[in-house]
DRENSE-227765 format. One record per atom (N, C-alpha, C): residue in three letters; x negated, y, z. Coordinates in steps of 0.02 Angstrom, whole numbers, plus 50000, padded with zeros to 5 digits. Each point is the difference from the previous one (the first is absolute). Last residue first. Layout:
N
ALAXYZ;...
***
This chain:
481
SER508325147449867;SER500294994249966;SER500434996150048;PHE499155027249970;PHE500094994350046;PHE500344994249963;ASP499615021649900;ASP499374996250006;ASP500094993750042;THR501705017149964;THR499974995049946;THR499364995950003;ALA500475018750147;ALA500324993850021;ALA499984994649946;ASP498345020650060;ASP500434998149944;ASP500294993150015;LEU498485022350119;LEU500374993850008;LEU500444998949940;HIS497735014249967;HIS500645000650034;HIS500324993150008;PRO497995005049876;PRO499945005150053;PRO500645000850040;ARG499034976649879;ARG500395006049985;ARG499905005150057;MET498894975749882;MET499995004750056;MET500375006349979;PRO500684976849880;PRO499505005450002;PRO500025003950065;ARG500514973549941;ARG500355006050021;ARG499505005650004;TYR500164972749891;TYR499685006550011;TYR500505005350022;GLY500834974550033;GLY499565003549955;GLY499775006950024;LEU500994974850065;LEU499985006350036;LEU499475004549966;PRO501594978349913;PRO499345003250001;PRO500045006750034;GLU501544977650044;GLU500035006849976;GLU499295002950000;MET500574973349975;MET499805005350046;MET500065006849966;GLY500414975649925;GLY500545004850011;GLY499835005650048;THR498654981049905;THR500304998950065;THR500515005350019;TRP498765000749794;TRP500294993250002;TRP500364998750066;ALA498825020749974;ALA500584999549955;ALA500344993250004;GLY498005003850122;GLY500555003750028;GLY500634999649957;PHE498024990549917;PHE500244996250058;PHE500605003550031;GLU498905011549833;GLU500434994849973;GLU500254995350055;ALA498495017150060;ALA500625003049976;ALA500474994649974;LEU497874993150061;LEU500375002150060;LEU500675003049980;PRO498444993949832;PRO500354994250028;PRO500395001850063;SER498835018449906;SER500464996949952;SER500344993850027;SER498325012050128;SER500645003449997;SER500494996749951;ILE497654996150095;ILE500494994649990;ILE500705002949991;ASP497235007050008;ASP500655002749980;ASP500464994149985;GLY497785000750177;GLY500234999449931;GLY500695002949989;PRO499344991550247;PRO499565002749948;PRO500304998849931;VAL501565003650219;VAL499614994749968;VAL499555003249947;LEU501765006650227;LEU499515002149950;LEU499634993949974;VAL502465007050135;VAL499504994849985;VAL499555002449944;PHE501495013350205;PHE499944998749928;PHE499454994849990;HIS501665011950209;HIS499484995249980;HIS500044999049924;HIS501565014450124;HIS499325002749998;HIS499454994949988;GLU502615003149901;GLU499704997350059;GLU499245001049996;MET501625016549862;MET499634993749998;MET499744998050069;GLY501585017949894;GLY500004997350068;GLY499644993450004;HIS500345015649808;HIS500274993150001;HIS500044997150070;ALA499105021749970;ALA500675000149971;ALA500324993150001;MET497745002650071;MET500475002950047;MET500714999849973;VAL498244992549861;VAL500064995650059;VAL500515002750049;THR499515013449813;THR500344993949980;THR500114995450060;ALA498745019950028;ALA500715001549989;ALA500404993749983;VAL497654998250020;VAL500305001350065;VAL500755001249992;VAL498804997849803;VAL500004993650036;VAL500345000950068;ASP499635019249871;ASP500554996049973;ASP500054993250036;GLU498195014050054;GLU500625002950024;GLU500614996149976;LEU497904994349915;LEU500084997650069;LEU500645002850031;SER500134997849740;SER499525003250046;SER500094997050069;ALA500624987149762;ALA500235003750058;ALA499425003150037;GLU501014985749760;GLU499435003150032;GLU500255004650056;THR501334978249915;THR500005007349993;THR499425002950038;GLY500594976249998;GLY499835002149932;GLY499995007549989;ALA500484990150215;ALA500434996549952;ALA499905002749929;ILE498605013650138;ILE500564996850034;ILE500464997149948;SER497295008150028;SER500544999149952;SER500544996050035;PHE497515014950064;PHE500604996150014;PHE500464999649939;ASP497575007850089;ASP500214998249931;ASP500624995650002;ARG498604998550223;ARG500195005849959;ARG500214997449931;LEU499214991750278;LEU500304998849935;LEU500135006649964;TRP498424987850214;TRP500315006149974;TRP500224998849928;GLY499724981550211;GLY499735002749939;GLY500375006249979;ARG499724978350210;ARG500225006449972;ARG499665001649933;CYS500264984350248;CYS500004998649928;CYS500265006349965;GLY498825005050227;GLY500494994949983;GLY499924998149927;THR499425024250128;THR499764993250011;THR500574995049988;PHE500095023649872;PHE500054997450068;PHE499774992750003;GLY498985015049801;GLY500664999250030;GLY499974996850068;SER498095006349853;SER500414994949966;SER500694999150030;PRO498255022849976;PRO500124993950039;PRO500544995749970;ASP499195004049832;ASP499655000450063;ASP500215006550036;ARG500794981649784;ARG500055006550033;ARG499654999750067;ALA500794986449752;ALA499495000050053;ALA499995007050030;GLU502244989649886;GLU499415004149989;GLU499514999250058;VAL502194986249871;VAL499635001150062;VAL499385004049983;ASN502375000549860;ASN499294998050001;ASN499715001350069;ALA502644993849903;ALA499545005350020;ALA499294997549991;THR502934994249964;THR499304998449989;THR499585006050021;MET502594990150077;MET499605005249969;MET499294997349991;ARG502784993150083;ARG499344998249976;ARG499645006149972;PHE502394989050142;PHE499585005849985;PHE499324997549975;GLN502674989150023;GLN499284999349996;GLN499685006749984;ALA502494986250095;ALA499665005449965;ALA499254998850003;GLY501644985950109;GLY500415002649946;GLY499665005449959;ALA499344987250208;ALA499814996949936;ALA500445002249943;ASP500185010050217;ASP500264993150002;ASP499884996349935;ARG499025021750015;ARG500735000050006;ARG500304993049995;ALA497555001349899;ALA500345004150050;ALA500744998550003;VAL497294993249911;VAL500684997749994;VAL500395003250058;ARG497685010449898;ARG500384997150055;ARG500684997649975;PHE497235009549919;PHE500714998749990;PHE500324997450063;LEU497605008749852;LEU500305000650066;LEU500764999149992;THR497514995049857;THR500725000849999;THR500255000050072;VAL497485006549871;VAL500404996050047;VAL500745001349986;PRO497225004449896;PRO500735000649996;PRO500354995450049;GLY497535009150065;GLY500314996649943;GLY500755000850000;PRO497765000350191;PRO500355004149951;PRO500284995849943;ARG499764989850249;ARG499555001849945;ARG500405003949947;PHE500634999950267;PHE500134996849935;PHE499495002249947;VAL499544997850268;VAL500205005149951;VAL500094996549933;LEU500104990950275;LEU499714999949933;LEU500275005849959;ASP500214984950249;ASP499835006849978;ASP499674999549932;CYS501694984150174;CYS499525000349945;CYS499915007349979;ILE500644991550256;ILE500295001249933;ILE499444999749949;GLY500584990250270;GLY499595003849954;GLY500395001149936;GLY499745002850268;GLY499824998249932;GLY500534995549972;TYR499815018850207;TYR500394994449973;TYR499814998749928;ILE499125018050141;ILE499704993550014;ILE500374994249968;PRO499655027950014;PRO500314995449953;PRO499714993050005;GLY499895015250222;GLY499905001449930;GLY500334994849955;ALA499845003750251;ALA499724994049967;ALA499855001449926;GLU501045016850133;GLU499324998850024;GLU499674994149964;THR501875012649861;THR499974997050067;THR499284999150020;GLY500725008149783;GLY500165005050051;GLY500004997250071;ARG500404982649810;ARG499695006549987;ARG500225005050055;GLY500764976849967;GLY499555001650055;GLY499665006749992;ILE500824990749784;ILE500274996850060;ILE499505000850057;MET499465007849780;MET500525004150032;MET500284997050064;PRO498294990449842;PRO499775006550023;PRO500515004050040;HIS499394972949974;HIS500535004549978;HIS499865007050027;ASN497934983949962;ASN500545001050048;ASN500515004849971;ILE498604985949822;ILE499895005150052;ILE500575000050050;TRP498734987149771;TRP500494998850053;TRP499845004850056;ARG499445003749729;ARG499774998850069;ARG500594998050042;ALA499145001749716;ALA500515000350053;ALA499684998550067;GLY498875011549761;GLY500254993850031;GLY500515001250054;GLY498725014949839;GLY499865000250071;GLY500244993950037;GLU500415004449766;GLU499334997250013;GLU499815000350073;ASP502604999449964;ASP499475002849957;ASP499334997250020;ALA502414986950032;ALA499525004450033;ALA499485002549949;LEU501954984249978;LEU499975006349963;LEU499505004950031;TYR500554977550091;TYR499724999449933;TYR499915006649963;LEU500914992750231;LEU499335003049994;LEU499795001349928;PRO502615000150122;PRO499454995549985;PRO499355003749986;GLY502085007850165;GLY499715001349934;GLY499414995449988;GLY500975009950248;GLY500194995749944;GLY499695002249935;GLY500255018750174;GLY499984992950019;GLY500244995949942;GLY499955024149999;GLY499544998850054;GLY499984992850023;HIS500465013549752;HIS500334996750056;HIS499484998050051;TRP500445016849756;TRP499624997550058;TRP500444995650043;ALA499635018449775;ALA500394994050016;ALA499604996150051;LEU499955026749909;LEU499684994650038;LEU500514994650013;LEU499805019249796;LEU500424996950052;LEU499614994550035;SER499525024349840;SER499874993050015;SER500414997650059;GLY499725022949898;GLY500444995749960;GLY499894992750011;SER499015020850106;SER499614996449950;SER500434995749953;ASP501015013350172;ASP499515004549970;ASP499614996549944;LEU501614988750138;LEU500315003949947;LEU499505004849966;ASP499944976550132;ASP499565005849998;ASP500245004449942;PRO501224980150156;PRO499965003349935;PRO499575006350004;GLU500184976750153;GLU499815007049999;GLU499985002749928;THR500904977750062;THR499825002950065;THR499865007549997;MET501334978149893;MET499775006249969;MET499865004750059;ASP499824973450038;ASP500395006150006;ASP499735005249951;LEU499844971849975;LEU499715006450021;LEU500535005350011;LEU499234972749936;LEU500595003550027;LEU499765006350034;TYR498914984149797;TYR499865003750061;TYR500635003850021;GLY499884975949853;GLY499925007249997;GLY499865003050068;VAL499384974849898;VAL500455003550046;VAL499865007549994;LYS499554983449789;LYS499715002250063;LYS500535003550043;GLY500374991949776;GLY499634994550029;GLY499675001850066;THR501525013049846;THR499285001249998;THR499594994250025;LEU502475000649985;LEU499785003749941;LEU499245000749995;SER501094988950188;SER500184996649938;SER499695003549939;LEU499725010150211;LEU499624993749997;LEU500154996249936;ALA501245019650049;ALA499315001649982;ALA499584993749992;VAL502174997450080;VAL500025002049929;VAL499295001549976;LEU500244995750226;LEU500094993849962;LEU500045001549925;GLN499905018250148;GLN499364996649997;GLN500054993449961;SER501965012150042;SER499595003649952;SER499324996749993;VAL501424991750166;VAL500264998449934;VAL499585003349946;ALA499515005750220;ALA499784993149985;ALA500254997849932;GLY500745020650076;GLY499295000549986;GLY499724993149984;LEU502185001250072;LEU499955001949929;LEU499285001549981;VAL500404994650227;VAL500194994349957;VAL499945001949926;ASP498825008950231;ASP500275002749937;ASP500164994449950;GLY499015001950240;GLY500614996249985;GLY500335002149935;GLU497865008450086;GLU500585003250029;GLU500664996549982;SER497974994149837;SER499995003250066;SER500705002350020;ALA499374979149832;ALA500215007050001;ALA500045002650071;VAL498714980149854;VAL500235001350068;VAL500175007450005;PRO499404979049802;PRO500185006950017;PRO500265000450072;LEU498264982349892;LEU500655000150034;LEU500165007350018;ALA497964988749900;ALA500475003349953;ALA500714999850029;ASP497914992550109;ASP500564995549985;ASP500465002649946;ARG498015012250075;ARG499804992949996;ARG500554995549976;GLU500365024150025;GLU499394998949962;GLU499864992649989;GLU501845006750134;GLU500115002549932;GLU499394998649956;LEU499894994750229;LEU500474995549967;LEU500135002349928;TRP498625013950132;TRP499684993549989;TRP500474995249964;SER500805021350068;SER499525000549944;SER499704993349983;PHE501395001350190;PHE500395000949938;PHE499535000049940;ALA498994999950207;ALA500294993449986;ALA500435000349937;ALA499115020050083;ALA499474995949970;ALA500254993149983;GLY501515014650114;GLY499845002249932;GLY499474995849965;PRO501184999250230;PRO499924994449953;PRO499785002049930;HIS499555009150267;HIS500365002049940;HIS499874994749947;MET500054998550287;MET499625000249937;MET500425003249946;GLY500524989950236;GLY499565005850001;GLY499575000449939;PRO501704982750040;PRO499424999250045;PRO499545006150003;ASP502015006550024;ASP499794993150011;ASP499874996849931;ILE500325023550015;ILE500144998350070;ILE499754993050017;GLN499875007949780;GLN499535004050040;GLN500104998750075;LEU501434989949842;LEU499354996750001;LEU499475004150036;ALA502255008649971;ALA499994994050043;ALA499304997050005;PRO500965020149876;PRO499485000650051;PRO499894993650040;TRP499835000149755;TRP499975003850062;TRP500715000950027;ASP499554987549801;ASP499325000050027;ASP499925004350062;SER501884985249859;SER500015006150040;SER499335000450037;VAL500484986949761;VAL499844999550071;VAL500025006850034;ALA500584983149773;ALA500095007050019;ALA499975000250076;LEU499174981749787;LEU500215001650068;LEU500125007550005;ALA499984979249793;ALA499765006450026;ALA500265000850071;GLN500414980249881;GLN499545002849950;GLN499725006850022;TYR500954977550147;TYR500075007149982;TYR499495001949947;GLY500674978250131;GLY500015000949928;GLY500105007249978;PHE499714989450226;PHE500675001949979;PHE500055001549926;GLU497934993050107;GLU500524995650028;GLU500695001649973;SER498125013749939;SER499944993349973;SER500584995550023;ALA499815022250085;ALA500155000149929;ALA500004993149970;ILE499355002150224;ILE500725001449992;ILE500195000049927;ASP497724997850050;ASP500374994050019;ASP500755001149992;ARG498585018449965;ARG499914995049947;ARG500404993750015;MET499935016550165;MET500425002149944;MET499954995149942;ALA498604996250184;ALA500694999050020;ALA500485002049943;LEU497685003749971;LEU500154992949999;LEU500744998750018;ALA499195022250013;ALA500014997749931;ALA500194992649996;CYS499715009250214;CYS500595002849967;CYS500064997649928;ARG498094994050125;ARG500594996750027;ARG500645002449965;SER497985010949946;SER500024993249973;SER500624996350024;THR499615021250089;THR500155000649929;THR500064993149969;LEU499265001050220;LEU500725001349996;LEU500225000849927;ALA497714997750042;ALA500354993650012;ALA500765001049997;MET498665019049982;MET499934995949939;MET500354993350009;GLN499905014350186;GLN500475002449950;GLN499954996149935;GLU498494994850172;GLU500684998550022;GLU500515002249948;ALA497705005349969;ALA500144992949987;ALA500724998250019;GLY499525025749934;GLY499734995150047;GLY500234992949984;ILE499585021549830;ILE500534996050032;ILE499684994850045;GLY498755015649858;GLY500235002750063;GLY500554996150034;ASP499454994549759;ASP499695006250022;ASP500345002550064;VAL499614978349814;VAL500355001450063;VAL499655005950033;GLU500124992349728;GLU499615002050059;GLU500465001250060;ALA500794982749811;ALA499865007250004;ALA499625001350064;ALA500474977649929;ALA500345003549946;ALA499855007549998;GLU499244984150170;GLU499624999349938;GLU500305004149944;GLY501084998850212;GLY499385003850005;GLY499574999549938;ILE501974987250017;ILE500185007149995;ILE499375004350002;LEU499734976850031;LEU500195001649932;LEU500175007449991;SER499564992150218;SER499394999849959;SER500155001949928;THR501794997450148;THR499635006250015;THR499365000349959;GLU501294980449992;GLU500325005549961;GLU499635006550012;ALA499304981150121;ALA499874999049929;ALA500285005749958;ASP500454999750233;ASP499295001449987;ASP499844999449926;VAL502184994250070;VAL499885007250008;VAL499285001749983;ARG500654977450006;ARG500275003349941;ARG499865007550002;GLY499434987750189;GLY499574998249944;GLY500235003249935;PRO501295002350201;PRO499405004249998;PRO499534998449942;ASP502724997050000;ASP499414995950013;ASP499375004349995;MET502425010650066;MET499604998149942;MET499374996250022;ALA501905010950128;ALA499904992750001;ALA499534997649945;SER500655023150025;SER499694998150064;SER499854992550002;MET501115009049808;MET499335002950007;MET499664997450063;ARG502264994549962;ARG499554996249956;ARG499285002550006;ASN501655011850117;ASN499884993450030;ASN499544995749956;GLN500675021149918;GLN499565000850059;GLN499844993350032;LEU501555000649820;LEU499325001549977;LEU499525000550059;GLU502254997250052;GLU499754994049967;GLU499285001049976;LEU501205018250091;LEU499754995450052;LEU499734993649969;MET501145016749871;MET499295001350010;MET499694995350051;ASP502104991849856;ASP499875004550055;ASP499245001050007;HIS501264994549766;HIS499664996850056;HIS499885005250054;ASN501624995949754;ASN499715003950054;ASN499684995650054;ALA500615000149713;ALA500114996650064;ALA499615003750054;VAL500975002149723;VAL499645003150056;VAL500184996250064;GLU500044996949708;GLU500264998250065;GLU499565003250055;VAL500635005149723;VAL499504999850053;VAL500344998450067;GLY500925004149769;GLY499924993150021;GLY499494999250055;LEU500885020649884;LEU499364997249980;LEU499914992750018;ARG502075012950040;ARG499695003349943;ARG499374996649974;LYS501274992050194;LYS500445000349942;LYS499645002749938;ARG498884999550210;ARG500114993349975;ARG500415000149936;LEU499705020350108;LEU499354997749974;LEU500064993049972;LEU501845009550111;LEU499915002849933;LEU499354997749969;ASN500384993250219;ASN500514997049957;ASN499955002749929;THR498655008850174;THR499744993649975;THR500514996449956;SER499585026450050;SER500534995050004;SER499734993549971;VAL498525020250122;VAL500194996749938;VAL500584995250014;GLU498335022550106;GLU500504994850011;GLU500224997249932;MET498425018450046;MET499804993849969;MET500474994250016;ASN500195022750088;ASN500005000749927;ASN499814993549964;TYR499965002950240;TYR500674998849974;TYR500015000249924;PHE498204998750193;PHE499954999949927;PHE500684998349969;THR499505000950243;THR500075006649969;THR499984999949924;MET499024978450127;MET500485004950023;MET499905006849967;ALA499454976949876;ALA499695004150052;ALA500465005850018;LEU500964976849910;LEU499785006449974;LEU499705004150057;GLY499914973750039;GLY500505004649974;GLY499695006449972;GLY498944979250092;GLY500085005850044;GLY500495005249975;ILE499164984249821;ILE499774998750069;ILE500075006450041;VAL500934987549757;VAL499955006450037;VAL499834998450073;GLY499774987049746;GLY500074999450072;GLY499895006750034;ILE500814990849744;ILE499615004950037;ILE500144999150074;ARG500284985749748;ARG500175000750071;ARG499525004950033;ALA501064992749736;ALA499435002050041;ALA500245001350071;GLY501424994249808;GLY499854995150051;GLY499395001650042;GLN500075013149789;GLN500574995550009;GLN499814994550050;LEU498425016249919;LEU500395002150059;LEU500594995550013;SER498544997449812;SER499614998750060;SER500385001950064;LYS500875004849782;LYS500094993050020;LYS499624998450064;ALA499775021549904;ALA500694999050024;ALA500104992950024;ALA497945004849903;ALA500065003650064;ALA500704999150029;LYS499594991549786;LYS499654996050050;LYS500055003350069;LEU500845011849817;LEU500454994450018;LEU499674995450051;ALA498715017749912;ALA500565002750040;ALA500464994450023;ARG498234994449855;ARG499745002050066;ARG500565002550045;VAL500564995049777;VAL499834993850038;VAL499755001750069;THR500445018049851;THR500614996550021;THR499854993950043;VAL498195011449904;VAL500315004150052;VAL500634996750026;ALA498964990149816;ALA499634998850062;ALA500275004150058;LEU500865003149780;LEU500234993850029;LEU499654998650067;ARG499255018449880;ARG500695001250022;ARG500294993850033;SER497894998349899;SER499955004250060;SER500705001350029;LYS499834988449797;LYS499794995850055;LYS499945004050065;LEU500525011849803;LEU500544995550018;LEU499814995850061;ALA498355013949908;ALA500525004050032;ALA500584995650022;PHE498264990149876;PHE499785001750068;PHE500545003950037;SER500484982149798;SER499925007150015;SER499805001250072;GLU500614979049878;GLU499295001350013;GLU499875007250022;PRO502214992049939;PRO499764996150058;PRO499275001550018;ALA501445019449884;ALA499754993449980;ALA499734996350060;GLY501955018250038;GLY499304999649980;GLY499814992949979;HIS501925013050166;HIS499924999549927;HIS499265000049984;TYR501954997850220;TYR499324999349976;TYR500014999849924;TRP501655006150241;TRP499934998549928;TRP499255000049982;GLN501734996350236;GLN499415002949968;GLN499994998049926;VAL501965003750207;VAL499764995749946;VAL499405003549968;PRO501485001450257;PRO499725002749938;PRO499794994649951;SER501615004450214;SER499784993849966;SER499725001949932;ARG500685017150147;ARG499954994650049;ARG499734993649970;ARG500315019149865;ARG499625002650057;ARG499904994650053;LEU501314996349802;LEU499284999649989;LEU499585003250055;ASP502374987149970;ASP499815006250033;ASP499245000150000;ARG501324986049806;ARG499695000250066;ARG499985007150028;VAL501024994749786;VAL500114993950038;VAL499755000550072;LEU499785017349828;LEU500714998550006;LEU500144994250048;ARG497785007149942;ARG500335005650034;ARG500744998650013;ALA498714984749873;ALA499844999750071;ALA500355005550039;THR500054999349762;THR500494995650032;THR499904999750075;SER498445011549872;SER500625003950003;SER500574995850030;MET497934989549968;MET499945005150051;MET500625004450005;SER499904983349831;SER499984996950066;SER499985005250055;MET499855007049772;MET500674997650018;MET500024997250071;ASN497905006149913;ASN500415005950011;ASN500714998150021;LEU498604982749935;LEU499765002850063;LEU500415006250019;SER500404990849791;SER500284995850053;SER499785002250069;VAL499085010549812;VAL500695002150008;VAL500364995850053;PHE497824994249937;PHE500015005950043;PHE500715002650010;ASN499494981449854;ASN500134998550070;ASN499975006050046;ASN499674992649748;ASN500565004350019;ASN500184999050074;LEU498404988349831;LEU500264997950065;LEU500625004050022;GLN499005003349778;GLN499864993150017;GLN500364997950065;VAL500475018149784;VAL499874999850072;VAL499954992650021;ASP499405007949749;ASP500544997350043;ASP499795000150073;GLY498595017049866;GLY500374994449972;GLY500564997750046;THR498035011250126;THR500275001849934;THR500354993849972;ARG498635000450201;ARG500425006050006;ARG500225002649932;VAL499154975650145;VAL499895004449942;VAL500495005850006;PRO499934985550181;PRO499364997949970;PRO499825004049937;GLU501475009450215;GLU500094996649936;GLU499324998149971;PRO500225002350268;PRO500005004049939;PRO500124995849938;VAL501084992450235;VAL499335000649972;VAL500025004149936;SER501544997650246;SER499984999449927;SER499295001149977;TRP501524994350244;TRP499375001249964;TRP500124999349926;PHE501245002950268;PHE500104998449929;PHE499395002449962;GLY500804992550274;GLY499685004649954;GLY500104997549929;ALA500974996050282;ALA499904998349929;ALA499645005649963;ARG501034987150248;ARG499635005749976;ARG499784998349929;PHE502134986750089;PHE499285000549990;PHE499765007249989;ARG502284990250026;ARG499705002950061;ARG499255001149992;SER501815001049789;SER499754995250048;SER499695003750060;ALA500855010749801;ALA500544998450047;ALA499764995050053;LEU498585006549820;LEU500125005850043;LEU500544998650052;VAL499524983649835;VAL499435000850046;VAL500135005750049;THR501594997349833;THR500034994350046;THR499425000350050;ARG500085015949827;ARG500535001250048;ARG500054994450051;ALA498454998349818;ALA499805005050049;ALA500545000950054;VAL500524985549825;VAL499434997450037;VAL499805004950055;ASP501705005749843;ASP500234995250050;ASP499434997550044;GLY499685014249806;GLY500095003350064;GLY500254995550055;MET498494991449789;MET500695001850015;MET500055003150070;THR497755001249847;THR500344995850050;THR500705002650013;PHE497685000749817;PHE500625003250020;PHE500414995150044;GLY497594993350015;GLY500335002849942;GLY500635003450024;GLY498574992750161;GLY499554998349945;GLY500265002649934;HIS500345006350262;HIS500365000649937;HIS499514998649943;LEU499984992850266;LEU499595002149943;LEU500435000049938;VAL500365001350280;VAL500314998249936;VAL499575002849944;LEU499684993350271;LEU499745004149946;LEU500294997549935;ILE500514997850281;ILE500144997849932;ILE499745005149950;PHE499424991650269;PHE500105005649954;PHE500114997249930;ASP499624985650184;ASP500175006050039;ASP500215005849955;ALA500014971049985;ALA499785006349972;ALA500255005950042;GLY500204974450022;GLY499785004750050;GLY499755006649973;GLU501034979949891;GLU499265000050003;GLU499735005150049;ALA502334998249958;ALA499794993450024;ALA499254999550007;ALA500935019549904;ALA500154999650072;ALA499774993450029;CYS499845002949768;CYS499515004250035;CYS500104999750075;SER501574988949864;SER499354996649997;SER499475003950037;GLU502095009849977;GLU500044994450046;GLU499354996150001;LEU500215017049842;LEU499935002850067;LEU500034994550053;ALA500394994049776;ALA499305002050009;ALA499885002850070;LYS502204994849940;LYS499614993850008;LYS499265001750010;GLU501445017849952;GLU500144997350067;GLU499594993750013;THR499945009049784;THR499595003950047;THR500114997750071;GLU501324990849829;GLU499334997449996;GLU499525003750048;ARG502205008049984;ARG500014993250028;ARG499304997049999;GLY500375021549900;GLY500035000050072;GLY499964993150031;ASP498845002949762;ASP500635002550027;ASP500004999350076;MET498154993449864;MET500295004949954;MET500675002750025;PRO497494986250087;PRO500725001450006;PRO500235005649953;ILE498054981650001;ILE500015007049983;ILE500745002150000;GLY498454978350125;GLY500485002649951;GLY499925007549989;PRO499134990850234;PRO500074996549936;PRO500505003449954;ALA498445012950185;ALA500644996649995;ALA500064996649932;VAL497765005650144;VAL500335001749937;VAL500654996049994;TYR498255009350205;TYR500454994649978;TYR500355002449938;LEU497665007350158;LEU500495001049946;LEU500414993749990;SER498445013350215;SER500074994649951;SER500575001449952;ALA498025013350177;ALA500704998449988;ALA500034994649947;GLY498025013050080;GLY500244995450051;GLY500744998549995;LEU498525013549852;LEU500355003650053;LEU500294995550054;GLU498844991949804;GLU499555004950029;GLU500315003350061;GLN501334985449873;GLN499494996250036;GLN499525004850035;LEU501605009249858;LEU500294997850063;LEU499504995950041;LEU499365007349782;LEU500105005650045;LEU500264997850068;THR499754983849829;THR499365002650021;THR500085005550051;GLU501954991049902;GLU499664994950041;GLU499355002750027;LEU501175013349845;LEU500315000050066;LEU499654995050047;ALA499335000949774;ALA499805006150035;ALA500285000250071;ALA500644982149859;ALA499294999650016;ALA499775006150040;GLU502214999549918;GLU499914995250054;GLU499274999650021;ALA500545013649815;ALA500275002750062;ALA499894995350058;ARG499384993349782;ARG499555005250025;ARG500255002750067;LYS501364984049891;LYS499354997150018;LYS499545005250031;TRP502125006949910;TRP500064995950060;TRP499324997650025;VAL500055012249797;VAL500205004250057;VAL500034995950064;GLU499254995549757;GLU499754997250063;GLU500175004350061;HIS500665001549758;HIS499525005050027;HIS499764998250069;ARG501534985749889;ARG499505001649949;ARG499475004750027;GLU501874994750136;GLU499524994449994;GLU499455001749951;PRO501735015750025;PRO499624999550062;PRO499494994349999;PHE501445002449808;PHE499475005050007;PHE499644999850067;TYR501934986949910;TYR499354996750001;TYR499445005150012;SER502684999150085;SER499535003349955;SER499344996350004;PRO502605002750128;PRO499624995249958;PRO499565003749950;LEU500465014350212;LEU500454996549954;LEU499594995149958;SER499075005950242;SER500025002349931;SER500594996749964;ALA498364999350248;ALA500665001549971;ALA499935002649929;ARG498764987150235;ARG499875002249931;ARG500675000849964;ILE499175000450268;ILE500534997949954;ILE499865003049932;LEU498574994950244;LEU500025003049934;LEU500584997049959;GLY499245003550274;GLY500374995849953;GLY500075003649934;ILE498215000950220;ILE500365003749948;ILE500354994949955;LYS499024999850269;LYS500084996549936;LYS500445004249953;LEU498385001150248;LEU500485003149954;LEU500024996249934;ALA499304986350219;ALA499745005349958;ALA500555002849955;GLY500924988550220;GLY499424998749959;GLY499795006049959;CYS502544999550066;CYS499444997250037;CYS499424998749952;ASN502465007449971;ASN499525005150019;ASN499444997150043;GLN502254994349811;GLN499544997850052;GLN499485005350013;VAL502595002049913;VAL499325001349978;VAL499534998250056;SER502704993049919;SER499525001950051;SER499315000949969;MET502685001949914;MET499334997549983;MET499515002350052;
***
């Protein structure tokens, strides 16, 4: 049975029960369908209700075939009343991602009306026997269709599945390959395709350079004006601003022509040699204006992480380093010297400035523009990364604090109040965790707490969670994952 993976996410609902008039009497089907329709519409997904109410494996196969024909991505089995185990086992034996739902009893005295929670229990215990739940998990839901808690739980699943589906067939263009010396960010594109359905294609840096030099001057002037309207131009000369525009336009054209949802670009050292610029501001501009993730230093898994962030939040995340742990205060500076959209800037706003490090210490000084300079506004954030050839995921939450001085020039913010995969952590624990797992040094930061859909996304895609490791006063080999 093939499962289609194009277009918007679609949930296939299979209504299950032994012959009984109680689900109809208590409007289980009607209320459930109405609630699902509303919820899925809000989340940009759709519902297909399989015909009939299967009671055995053969009838369930027909329902699954109907869902497959309609392009369903996920099967939700609603136990309206007591359901035979054949139904659950047949769904579990299919290739579908699946979940099982029961609703509360309408009365809690006298004759039992639905007796469907026991079916939920049976379905989940059967799942353990039929599936490898670490690689092919199953979710459960219990609650009335109108329940806020139930709808919240379902919403997490839908958001996570949308993120997984957004990667199926997604294309990432790599320009210039992996920046030299960054061996820790190497990735197997074959494993990436197998695990997430992501395709990676490579372009020589010369293609970008040639496109930049051949760019129409009228387009360059128009783009330069737009970039200047978006943020203050502080110290960057006209020549460097034009190079920023040429670079942004060339990358946009490559992404459009080849159908890329994200780019991973080696931002040094080739572009400093020819044409003599840094593309950080161009990265920021494409992320801000086009919502096109552009990962620095050819970081393919950074681009994948940004695509997940884009699906879950609607905005491109910030690709950052953990740059300076201030162990005295317990705060961590998350920073990068090139790239990052503008939307999370505090009241000080964003500036276009010359890259502060390229040319530093020379007679000319830091002349290669430009990058975006901003400080994150205070508030909750999530920091995460898809790692290990898309076989693992790290995630933590924190709060951006206002702090003076605000950190190194670039996109940055000081973080504190950490929680790693749901476990409260000190800054020392954060450092210990990152080092023990050997995390690649780019992390994606997004505003808000998206830890629940992020965790469920990792579960549906078979990623190992890279969890909390405490700071210890000694080496402990069990900390290494």
